[in-house]
TIPA-862794 format. One line per field, with one value per residue (C-alpha): y, x negated, z negated; residue number from 1; residue in one letter. Coordinates in Angstrom, 3 decimals. Example, Ala and Ser with C-alpha at 12.3 -4.5 7.8 and 13.67 -1.06 7.14 Angstrom:
BEGIN
c2 = c(-4.500 -1.060)
c1 = c(-12.300 -13.670)
c3 = c(-7.800 -7.140)
nr = c(1 2)
rest = c(A S)
This chain:
BEGIN
c2 = c(86.036 85.103 86.033 83.672 80.804 81.435 81.461 78.142 76.543 77.857 76.502 73.106 73.017 73.816 70.608 68.523 69.906 69.269 65.704 64.949 66.601 64.635 61.313 61.543 64.334 64.349 66.111 66.474 63.610 62.440 64.036 65.292 66.930 70.699 71.863 73.258 77.033 78.643 75.199 76.356 79.418 77.402 74.855 77.188 79.675 77.177 75.287 78.379 79.610 76.278 76.076 79.664 78.924 75.511 75.462 75.493 78.987 77.899 75.227 72.910 71.890 73.811 73.568 71.880 69.922 66.654 67.607 68.727 65.483 63.454 65.567 64.749 61.028 61.287 63.416 60.967 57.980 59.539 62.616 62.474 60.106 62.829 66.020 65.219 65.817 68.751 66.908 64.933 65.822 63.420 61.486 61.045 64.642 65.936 63.136 64.041 66.504 68.848 68.483 67.759 70.744 70.053 71.176 71.662 74.084 77.799 80.049 83.665 86.546 86.284 83.095 80.867 77.122 74.937 76.025 77.812 80.958 79.174 79.100 75.682 75.354 75.482 72.695 70.720 71.049 69.774 66.850 65.900 66.322 65.791 67.567 66.100 65.409 65.554 62.837 64.430 61.870 62.462 61.333 61.811 58.045 57.280 59.687 60.974 64.637 65.144 63.538 65.768 68.830 67.661 67.403 70.707 72.478 70.930 72.346 75.732 75.899 74.576 77.970 78.020 76.063 72.694 70.368 68.333 64.949 66.218 67.382 63.993 62.228 64.508 64.190 60.428 59.570 57.729 54.131 51.729 48.037 47.316 43.750 42.260 41.147 37.446 35.859 33.973 30.279 28.552 25.143 22.787 20.744 17.195 14.579 12.161 8.627 6.613 4.091 0.494 -1.539)
c1 = c(15.518 16.414 12.893 11.445 13.728 12.845 9.153 9.408 11.368 8.852 5.951 7.653 8.560 5.049 3.361 6.412 6.243 2.498 3.029 5.608 3.495 0.381 2.227 4.863 3.690 0.918 -2.039 -5.197 -7.472 -8.857 -11.973 -9.986 -7.255 -7.132 -8.413 -6.164 -5.762 -8.752 -10.344 -13.822 -13.681 -12.390 -15.204 -18.070 -17.690 -18.266 -20.895 -23.014 -22.503 -23.664 -26.684 -27.727 -27.511 -29.232 -31.733 -35.435 -36.894 -40.495 -42.000 -44.483 -46.358 -47.829 -46.835 -50.116 -50.446 -50.405 -47.188 -45.518 -46.503 -45.183 -42.016 -41.585 -41.840 -39.327 -36.984 -37.131 -36.389 -33.678 -32.191 -32.476 -29.548 -27.109 -29.155 -30.947 -34.487 -36.036 -35.532 -32.369 -29.014 -27.338 -24.593 -22.600 -22.687 -19.818 -17.623 -18.127 -16.175 -17.673 -20.022 -23.587 -25.721 -28.413 -31.527 -33.816 -31.603 -32.346 -29.455 -28.948 -30.983 -34.003 -35.744 -33.912 -34.162 -31.782 -32.098 -35.455 -33.773 -32.834 -35.260 -36.916 -35.287 -31.826 -32.667 -34.269 -31.053 -28.958 -31.323 -31.500 -27.821 -25.917 -22.647 -19.317 -16.645 -19.179 -21.440 -24.493 -25.766 -27.869 -31.461 -32.412 -32.599 -33.956 -36.882 -39.418 -39.444 -42.577 -40.917 -37.850 -40.119 -42.052 -38.900 -37.605 -40.854 -40.736 -37.242 -38.196 -40.995 -38.990 -39.190 -43.001 -45.705 -45.971 -49.011 -49.101 -48.744 -45.515 -44.231 -45.119 -43.109 -40.126 -40.363 -39.933 -36.341 -34.278 -33.742 -31.619 -31.462 -27.827 -26.792 -25.356 -21.795 -21.392 -18.239 -16.465 -17.078 -13.822 -13.555 -11.214 -9.209 -10.433 -7.836 -7.695 -7.345 -5.065 -6.784 -6.419 -3.816)
c3 = c(-171.346 -167.734 -166.676 -169.280 -168.194 -164.526 -165.384 -167.258 -164.399 -161.874 -163.904 -164.048 -160.343 -159.160 -160.455 -159.492 -155.947 -155.805 -157.027 -154.328 -151.620 -152.568 -152.906 -150.178 -147.905 -145.359 -147.023 -144.904 -145.869 -142.512 -141.018 -138.019 -140.157 -140.454 -143.866 -146.568 -146.441 -148.185 -148.719 -147.676 -149.934 -152.888 -152.545 -151.606 -154.474 -157.322 -155.303 -154.664 -158.225 -159.647 -157.330 -158.098 -161.821 -161.880 -159.010 -159.869 -159.515 -158.950 -156.710 -158.487 -155.309 -152.370 -148.701 -147.778 -144.518 -146.497 -148.309 -145.065 -143.303 -146.249 -146.155 -142.452 -143.166 -146.011 -143.878 -140.982 -143.229 -145.393 -143.718 -139.926 -139.394 -140.514 -140.037 -136.763 -135.584 -133.750 -130.454 -131.196 -132.716 -135.052 -133.331 -136.545 -137.843 -135.669 -137.003 -140.666 -142.789 -143.454 -140.501 -141.577 -140.518 -137.953 -139.807 -136.795 -134.864 -134.747 -135.708 -136.623 -135.351 -137.641 -136.469 -138.955 -138.385 -140.385 -144.013 -143.657 -145.026 -148.280 -151.199 -151.566 -155.005 -153.422 -150.993 -153.834 -155.885 -152.961 -152.319 -156.002 -156.877 -153.638 -152.924 -153.972 -151.361 -148.578 -147.274 -148.952 -151.466 -154.543 -154.045 -157.709 -158.290 -154.796 -154.347 -156.820 -157.776 -155.664 -152.626 -153.022 -153.191 -150.111 -147.995 -149.429 -148.485 -145.017 -144.453 -145.935 -143.343 -140.381 -138.660 -138.873 -137.089 -138.796 -138.746 -135.520 -137.325 -138.939 -135.544 -134.051 -136.751 -136.167 -132.362 -132.272 -131.336 -133.876 -132.955 -134.849 -134.279 -134.735 -135.259 -132.115 -132.658 -132.295 -131.033 -133.761 -133.668 -132.974 -134.388 -132.679 -135.066 -135.171 -134.712 -137.505 -136.401 -138.538 -140.726 -139.547 -141.384)
nr = c(1 2 3 4 5 6 7 8 9 10 11 12 13 14 15 16 17 18 19 20 21 22 23 24 25 26 27 28 29 30 31 32 33 34 35 36 37 38 39 40 41 42 43 44 45 46 47 48 49 50 51 52 53 54 55 56 57 58 59 60 61 62 63 64 65 66 67 68 69 70 71 72 73 74 75 76 77 78 79 80 81 82 83 84 85 86 87 88 89 90 91 92 93 94 95 96 97 98 99 100 101 102 103 104 105 106 107 108 109 110 111 112 113 114 115 116 117 118 119 120 121 122 123 124 125 126 127 128 129 130 131 132 133 134 135 136 137 138 139 140 141 142 143 144 145 146 147 148 149 150 151 152 153 154 155 156 157 158 159 160 161 162 163 164 165 166 167 168 169 170 171 172 173 174 175 176 177 178 179 180 181 182 183 184 185 186 187 188 189 190 191 192 193 194 195 196 197)
rest = c(M R F L I G L V I G L L L L P I G A F F Y L H Y G N P P V A V A D A P F P F E K Q I V H V P L H T R I A K D M P K S V P I Q A T P D N L I A G A Q I Y R Q N C A F C H G L N S Q N S T V A P H M Y P H A P Q L W H A H G S E N V V G V S D D P P G E T Y W K V A N G I R L S A M P S F D Q V L S S T Q M W Q V S L L L A N A N K T L P Q P A M D I L A Q P L T F S L P T P Q A P I L Q T P T Q Q T P A P K)
């Protein structure tokens, strides 16, 4: 009987403790905060399970030069700001949580560039659906299915020789014309002259 009472009390104290920690404690919510213990494992397991279950298994278009060039244009316009180019890292990626992977960097020992070791269907799923609690948006309502496949095929072939026009597109540095801040216009109060009597 004591075991049962202890179990009930423990089950009640756990959510109460979590409530007070989340409302009055200092949980990690800023990008620079250390993650929760096992946070990456807790998030990655359901993410990879969902992608493996739902990603398309076949690619409806071919990796033709035209599709790869179109993919490079789409990538440059929609992805390069966070994921960088083959000649330029993103300046915002290190300040995101989780960090946005740089998709034109070689890694591993088997000539892998970015996500070139992922099936195109996995990249397509990520582009179409986005990833919650990261900065990866869903492009399902922004790009057509063909455009999402074109950028997915481009990234799947990032470790291969791409058509020169695609490389030219990806070699151009990103430039942004930021608005120049203007000093606030200070208005001096006008003195009101009293009306003549």
